[in-house]
N, C-alpha and C positions, 0 to 999 in steps of 0.2 A: 771531176776531170781537173779540178785545181791542182792536185798534188803534182800531176805531170807538166804544168805549164813551164817551169824553168827549164827542164830538159827539152821539151818541144822548142822553145825559143832557141835554145842552144843549135838545136838540130836544123832549124830553118837558116840560121847564120851560117851553120857548117858546111851547107852545101856551096858557098861560094869559094871554099878553099880547094874544091875538088880538081884534079889534075885530068889529063886526058889518056893516061896510060890505063891498061886493064889489069884486072885483078881476077883471079879465079880460086874458089875455096869450095869446100863441100858442106852442105847445109842438111840437117835431119830433122824430123820432127817424131816423137815417140811418147806414147802414153804409157807410163810404166806402172800403173795400177799400184803405186806406193811400194814397188819391189815384190809384190806377191804375185807368185808364178800360177801357172794353171794346175799345179800340183797343190795349191793351198798354201805354200810356204813362202815367207818373206825372206827372200834371199837377195841382199842388195850388191853381194860381190857377183852374183850371177846378172844382176843388171847391169853393173858396171862392164862386165866382160861383153855383153851384148852391145853397149854404147861403143866401147873400145873397138869392136869388129867393125862399127860403121865407119870408121876412119873419118869421122867428120870434124870440121873446124867450129861449126855452131850448132848446137842442138838445143830444140825446144821440147821442154820435158812436161807433160801433164800428170795430174794425180800424184803429186810429191808431197810427202809430209815432212814436218819439222816438229821433233819433240813430241810425237804422237804414241801412244802406249802401244797401239796395235802393230807398230813398225819398230818397237824397242826403244822409244823415245830418242831416235836419231835425227840429227840434222841431215836429211838426205841429200840436199843440194850441195852442202858444204862437202859431206863424205864423198859423194861422187865426184865433185870438182877435185878434190884431193887425191883421189885415187886415179883419176885420168890425167891429172896435171892441167886442169882448166880452170879458168875464172868462173865465177857463178853469181847468179842473181835469183833470189826467190821472192815470189809474191803470194800472199795468202789470201785465200777465199774467206775461211772463217776459223775461228777457235774449235779444237777438236781434241778430245781424250788427252787433256792436259798440254797441248800443243797447237799447232797450225796446220790446215790442209790447203794446198794450192798448188802452184806451179813453178818452174825454174828455167832459166836459160842458162847453158855451159857454153863457154867459148875459150878457145885457144888464142884467141886475139884480146887484148886489154879491154875491159869493160870501163868506159870513161865514166858512164853514170847511168843510173838505172831507176825506174819508176814502177810501182804498180798503180796502174789507172783503174779505179773503180767503175764497174760497167752496172747497167741496171739490173737489179736482182731478177732472177728467174726463179726455178724450182730450188736452186741454191744461190748464194752470193757468187758473184763472178768478177775477176779482174783481169786485164791484160797486162803483160809485161812488156815493157819498153826499155830497151838496152842500147846505147850508143857505143858502137864498137870502133876500134880504130885497127885498120888492116895494116899489114907490113909495109905497104907503100905510103901510109900515112894519111889515105883517105879514110873517110868514115862512112858507117852505114847504121841505120836504125834496124835492129832485129827486133820483131814484136811476136810474142808467143800468146795464143788465144785457146781457150776451152769453152765454147759456147754451150748453151742450156740444152739438155740431153733428152727432152721428152719429144714425143712424135710431132705435136702442134709446134710450128716455128714462131708463134707471136712473141716469146720472151727472147728466143734466139735472135729474131730480126731486130728488136729493139737494141739488143747488145751489139749487133752488127752496126746499126745505124750511129749508135754513139760513139764507137771506135772509128768509124769511117770519118765522121764529122771532125775528129781530132787529126788523123791522119792526112786527111785532105789539106791540111794547113803546113804539113811537113815538106821540106825541100830535099832532105837528104835521100839518097837511094835507101830502099826499103825491102827488108825480107819479113814476110807475114807467115808464119808457120803454127801449125796446132791441129788440135781435135775439133773440127768445125760443127760435128754432129749433124752433118748434112751433105747431100751428094752434089755433084757436078749438075747444072741446069737448075738448082734451087735458088730463090730469091736471096738465100744466104750467101751462096758463091756468086752469083751474078750481081751483087751490090758492088763488088769490086772492080767489074768491067766499067769502062775501058782503061783505067788507069793502071791496074795490075794485070800482069801475065802469069799463067797457071805453069808450074813445073809440071809437065805431062808425065804420064805414068805409061808403061807398056800396055799395049791394048788388051792383051790376054793375061794380064797380072795387075789388075786395078785395086783390087780390094784390100783393105787395111783392117777390116774387122768382120768377125772374130777371128782371132789367130788360129783356132781350131777348124772352124769351117768359114773362110773368108767369103763374104757375100755382100759386103757394103764398102763403098769409097767415101770415107768420112774424114781423113786425116790428109792434109794439103799443104802445100807450099806455094805462095804466091809471090811474085816479084814486082815491085813497083818503083818509080814509074817504068813503064814499058821500054821506054828509049832509053833506058839507063842501063838495060841488061841484055845479054845475048839470048836467044831462044835456046831452051835446055830441056832435058828429059832426066828423069830420075828411074829409081827403082824400089819396089816394095821386097822388104826383107822377110823370107819365110823363116819363121821362129814361132812354134806352138807351144813352147813351154814357159818362156820368161814373163809373158804379160798376156793379156787378152787382146791387145792391138798388136798390129805389125808395125814396124817402123817403116819410114819412108825417107830416103836419102838422095841427093844429087849434087852433080857438080854445078855450080853457077859460074857466070863470068860477068863482072861489072865492066862495062865498056869503058 
């Protein structure tokens, strides 16, 4: 957690400069499976096209490669950022096949600073990416991208949640918490964020984000905190059975 302390101190102070005007923008979360589609082909241009279609200003991406042999040794976050005209920040979980495997944040807004916050290890090492963004109005928000432990038992997953929550509880900036939580509404993984964070709601009849071929689990989420800083909002799950094994989740949010 020490690596993120400088960023978080700036975030605490940054909230004091906020104005009272509202800002609206679009946020998405998408587990891209390192660009490998359900046809078994790694096709980052296809992934870029799917992200572009979301028309999002801020996107949290999970399962991203940087310099990894299986995906052509490409820096995927940089390449996607360049193709989409977005700033990017990458956080590595661990070294893999000559490169690194982790997550990324893409943003149409300037990324003032970013950090990869190491979380407790689970079945694999994990980080959360924290990126301070400057909106066109000059206001700042903290975007946080997560990919919690994936096994059925939530013991490691909840340790990661607790570690991240302890840090975010000290932040005063408005926050967007997105990612592959690997857990469903009502689980303690999600309930830990109440009452400080609100959930970006999904359509009741189209809530499932995994798998893309046969959606039956709602495990990808967007949370907004603190609740008083944001207008209530709903998002939509994007049907795409080819580009990844997850479906993207996207929504328009408004900062009060």
